[in-house]
C-alpha positions as CSV (number, residue, x, y, z in Angstrom):
1,M,114.6,100.0,90.9
2,S,113.3,97.6,88.4
3,S,114.4,94.7,86.2
4,A,111.4,95.0,83.9
5,L,111.9,97.8,81.4
6,D,108.5,97.3,79.8
7,V,106.8,97.8,83.2
8,I,108.8,101.0,83.8
9,K,107.6,102.4,80.4
10,S,104.0,101.4,81.2
11,V,103.8,102.9,84.7
12,N,106.1,105.8,84.1
13,P,107.5,106.3,87.6
14,P,109.1,109.7,88.5
15,R,112.6,108.3,88.1
16,T,114.0,104.8,88.2
17,V,117.1,102.6,87.9
18,F,116.9,99.7,85.5
19,L,119.1,96.6,85.8
20,D,118.7,94.0,83.1
21,F,118.7,91.0,85.4
22,P,116.1,88.3,85.8
23,L,113.0,89.3,87.7
24,G,113.5,88.9,91.4
25,H,117.2,89.7,91.2
26,T,116.9,93.5,90.9
27,T,119.7,94.1,93.5
28,G,122.1,91.5,92.1
29,K,123.0,87.8,92.2
30,P,122.6,85.7,95.3
31,N,125.7,85.3,97.4
32,E,127.5,88.1,95.7
33,P,127.5,90.9,98.3
34,S,130.1,93.1,96.5
35,L,128.0,93.2,93.4
36,Q,124.8,93.8,95.4
37,H,126.6,96.7,97.3
38,D,127.8,98.2,94.0
39,I,124.3,98.0,92.5
40,L,122.7,99.6,95.6
41,I,125.3,102.4,95.7
42,Q,124.7,103.2,92.0
43,A,120.9,103.2,92.6
44,L,121.3,105.6,95.6
45,D,123.6,107.8,93.6
46,A,120.9,108.1,90.9
47,F,119.0,110.4,93.3
48,K,121.8,112.9,92.6
49,T,121.8,112.6,88.9
50,L,118.3,111.8,87.7
51,K,116.5,115.2,87.3
52,S,113.8,114.8,84.7
53,P,110.4,113.1,85.4
54,G,110.3,109.6,83.8
55,E,114.1,109.5,83.5
56,V,115.6,105.9,83.6
57,M,119.2,105.1,84.5
58,K,120.3,101.8,83.0
59,L,123.0,100.1,85.0
60,S,125.7,98.4,82.9
61,H,126.0,95.2,85.0
62,K,125.6,91.9,83.1
63,W,124.1,88.7,84.6
64,D,126.7,86.6,82.8
65,E,129.2,87.1,80.0
66,H,126.7,86.5,77.2
67,D,123.4,87.4,78.9
68,S,122.2,83.9,78.0
69,W,119.5,84.2,80.7
70,L,117.6,86.3,78.2
71,E,117.1,83.1,76.2
72,G,115.7,81.4,79.2
73,D,118.3,78.7,79.4
74,T,120.0,79.5,82.7
75,L,117.0,79.8,85.1
76,A,115.2,76.6,85.8
77,G,111.5,76.7,84.9
78,D,111.8,80.1,83.1
79,V,108.7,80.3,80.8
80,R,108.8,84.0,80.0
81,Q,107.3,85.2,76.8
82,Q,109.2,87.0,74.0
83,R,110.3,90.5,75.1
84,F,109.0,93.5,73.1
85,E,110.0,97.2,73.1
86,T,106.4,98.3,72.9
87,P,103.5,97.6,75.3
88,Q,101.6,94.4,74.6
89,Y,97.9,93.9,75.4
90,Q,95.8,90.8,76.0
91,V,92.8,92.3,74.4
92,E,92.0,95.3,72.2
93,E,89.9,96.9,74.9
94,D,92.9,97.1,77.2
95,R,94.9,99.0,74.5
96,K,92.0,101.4,74.1
97,R,91.8,102.1,77.8
98,V,95.5,102.8,78.0
99,E,95.6,105.0,75.0
100,G,92.5,106.9,76.2
101,G,90.0,105.5,73.8
102,I,87.5,104.4,76.4
């Protein structure tokens, strides 16, 4: 299970379940046991349906009605950088290593 899609794509695990919740809340919101239970059951059920290596099941739960946490306004002290669909590298040498250039 993961709540970091960019990390999933980078490490390419055999199979995974993705939940678009803030980091540290991969199994649901605090004090919401019914939501946590539902998320865990869906993740365990993924073992039955995920067949292809690298396959990612995206769960449809939302943190809040508008996903405003993505803008960083609901979690105190959230200083995340902008989210990208492609890998980002600190230095060019890192990119080359990942892409097999070194």
